[in-house]
C-alpha positions as CSV (number, residue, x, y, z in Angstrom):
1,M,66.8,-22.4,15.1
2,T,69.0,-24.9,16.7
3,D,72.4,-24.1,18.3
4,P,75.0,-26.6,16.6
5,N,76.9,-26.7,20.0
6,Q,74.0,-28.5,21.6
7,P,73.3,-32.1,21.4
8,P,70.0,-33.2,19.4
9,V,66.8,-33.8,21.3
10,P,64.8,-36.8,20.7
11,P,61.2,-36.2,19.6
12,Q,58.7,-36.7,22.3
13,P,55.7,-38.9,21.9
14,S,52.3,-37.4,22.0
15,V,50.3,-38.3,24.9
16,P,46.6,-37.5,25.1
17,P,45.7,-35.2,28.0
18,Q,44.4,-36.9,30.9
19,S,40.9,-35.4,32.1
20,S,40.0,-35.7,35.6
21,T,36.2,-36.1,35.0
22,P,34.9,-39.7,34.2
23,P,33.8,-40.2,30.7
24,A,30.2,-39.2,29.9
25,A,27.5,-41.9,29.9
26,P,25.8,-42.8,26.5
27,P,23.0,-40.6,25.7
28,P,19.4,-41.7,26.6
29,P,17.5,-43.4,23.7
30,A,15.0,-41.2,21.7
31,P,11.4,-41.3,22.8
32,A,9.2,-43.1,21.0
33,Y,6.4,-41.0,19.3
34,Q,3.3,-42.2,17.6
35,A,3.3,-41.6,13.7
36,A,1.4,-38.6,12.4
37,P,-1.9,-39.3,10.6
38,P,-1.8,-38.8,7.0
39,V,-2.9,-35.3,5.7
40,T,-4.7,-34.9,2.6
41,P,-3.9,-31.6,0.8
42,P,-6.8,-29.2,0.2
43,P,-8.1,-28.8,-3.4
44,V,-6.1,-26.2,-5.5
45,S,-9.3,-24.1,-6.1
46,A,-10.2,-23.9,-2.4
47,P,-9.3,-20.6,-0.7
48,P,-6.6,-20.9,2.1
49,T,-8.3,-21.4,5.3
50,A,-7.3,-20.3,8.9
51,A,-6.3,-22.3,11.9
52,P,-9.2,-22.5,14.4
53,G,-10.1,-19.7,16.4
54,Y,-8.3,-17.3,14.0
55,A,-9.4,-15.5,11.2
56,A,-7.9,-15.8,7.6
57,A,-5.5,-13.5,6.2
58,P,-6.5,-11.1,3.8
59,P,-5.4,-11.9,0.2
60,A,-2.0,-9.9,-0.7
61,T,-3.7,-8.1,-3.9
62,F,-6.3,-5.3,-3.5
63,P,-8.0,-5.5,-7.0
64,G,-8.6,-1.8,-8.3
65,K,-6.8,0.0,-5.9
66,S,-4.0,1.3,-8.3
67,L,-6.5,2.2,-10.9
68,G,-8.6,3.9,-8.5
69,I,-5.6,6.1,-7.2
70,A,-4.6,6.5,-10.9
71,G,-8.3,7.9,-12.0
72,L,-8.4,9.9,-8.9
73,I,-5.1,11.8,-9.9
74,V,-6.3,11.9,-13.5
75,A,-9.7,13.3,-12.4
76,I,-7.9,16.1,-10.3
77,A,-5.4,16.9,-13.2
78,G,-8.6,17.4,-15.0
79,F,-8.9,20.9,-13.4
80,F,-5.6,22.0,-14.6
81,I,-4.5,20.2,-17.6
82,F,-6.7,18.8,-20.6
83,P,-10.2,19.9,-19.5
84,L,-12.9,17.6,-20.2
85,V,-10.6,15.1,-21.5
86,A,-8.9,14.2,-18.4
87,P,-12.0,14.1,-16.0
88,I,-13.5,11.6,-18.4
89,A,-10.7,9.5,-18.7
90,G,-10.4,9.8,-14.8
91,L,-14.3,8.8,-14.6
92,I,-13.7,5.9,-16.9
93,M,-10.7,4.6,-14.9
94,S,-12.5,4.8,-11.7
95,I,-15.5,3.2,-12.5
96,I,-13.7,0.3,-13.9
97,A,-11.4,0.3,-10.5
98,R,-14.7,0.3,-8.3
99,K,-16.2,-2.4,-10.4
100,Q,-13.1,-4.3,-9.8
101,S,-13.0,-4.0,-6.2
102,R,-16.7,-4.6,-5.7
103,E,-16.3,-7.9,-7.5
104,A,-13.5,-9.0,-5.1
105,G,-15.6,-7.7,-2.3
106,F,-13.3,-4.6,-1.3
107,A,-14.3,-0.9,-0.5
108,N,-12.1,1.2,-2.9
109,G,-12.4,4.8,-1.4
110,P,-9.7,6.2,-4.1
111,A,-12.1,4.8,-6.9
112,K,-15.2,6.6,-5.1
113,A,-13.5,9.7,-5.0
114,G,-12.2,9.8,-8.4
115,V,-15.9,9.0,-9.7
116,I,-17.0,12.1,-7.5
117,V,-14.2,14.4,-8.4
118,S,-14.7,13.4,-12.2
119,I,-18.2,14.3,-12.2
120,I,-17.7,17.5,-10.4
121,A,-15.0,18.6,-12.9
122,I,-17.0,17.6,-16.0
123,V,-20.2,19.6,-14.5
124,L,-18.0,22.7,-13.7
125,E,-16.0,22.7,-17.0
126,V,-19.2,22.0,-19.0
127,I,-20.9,25.5,-17.4
128,G,-17.4,27.1,-18.0
129,L,-17.4,26.0,-21.6
130,I,-21.0,27.3,-21.9
131,I,-20.2,30.6,-20.4
132,F,-17.4,31.0,-22.6
133,I,-19.5,30.5,-25.6
134,V,-22.3,32.7,-24.6
135,V,-19.7,35.7,-24.0
136,L,-17.8,34.9,-27.3
137,V,-21.1,35.1,-29.1
138,A,-22.3,38.3,-27.2
139,L,-18.9,39.9,-28.4
140,A,-19.3,38.6,-31.7
141,G,-22.8,40.3,-32.0
142,S,-21.8,43.5,-30.5
143,V,-19.0,43.8,-33.4
144,I,-21.9,42.7,-35.8
145,D,-24.1,45.5,-34.8
146,A,-21.2,48.2,-34.7
147,C,-20.5,47.3,-38.2
148,A,-24.2,47.3,-39.1
149,Q,-24.4,51.0,-37.9
150,L,-20.9,52.2,-39.0
151,G,-20.9,50.7,-42.6
152,P,-18.0,49.2,-44.4
153,G,-14.5,50.5,-43.8
154,V,-12.2,50.9,-40.7
155,W,-13.6,52.7,-37.7
156,E,-12.5,53.8,-34.3
157,V,-14.8,54.0,-31.7
158,D,-14.0,54.8,-28.1
159,G,-10.5,53.5,-28.8
160,I,-11.5,50.3,-30.2
161,T,-10.6,49.9,-33.9
162,Y,-13.4,48.0,-36.1
163,T,-12.8,46.7,-39.6
164,C,-16.0,46.3,-41.0
165,N,-16.7,44.6,-44.7
């Protein structure tokens, strides 16, 4: 805002600021380096090599590790869910995982544990199945003996009702 009673002020020419330091000297020339020798890339199929004095980094993948863990989980689940079916599936998965890891040169603890747990589960469940069948046959045999002694009809002996044909 300008006051109308004041005379106009002519514009000032722009003057660059004066510095008190002398102008800087031009930068020194870049040092001359020798050209690097040509590098031939390693063949595509060669594994990565480490720098001298250092070990090579392990590969990013661990073949069979996930399958070994899954086999162990399925084997453990076989004690509680799907007896005989789950431990057999866990055993197969763990054996495949262990084979994959062994071919890659790795030890796979979960796969080994899956094989062991699967075998234990299968053995215990087969023993349990045999005991169940023996008890079932013994109970059926006692009913058959009772019916042979009592004859046809419906009988109640010691609070147990037998229906014999």
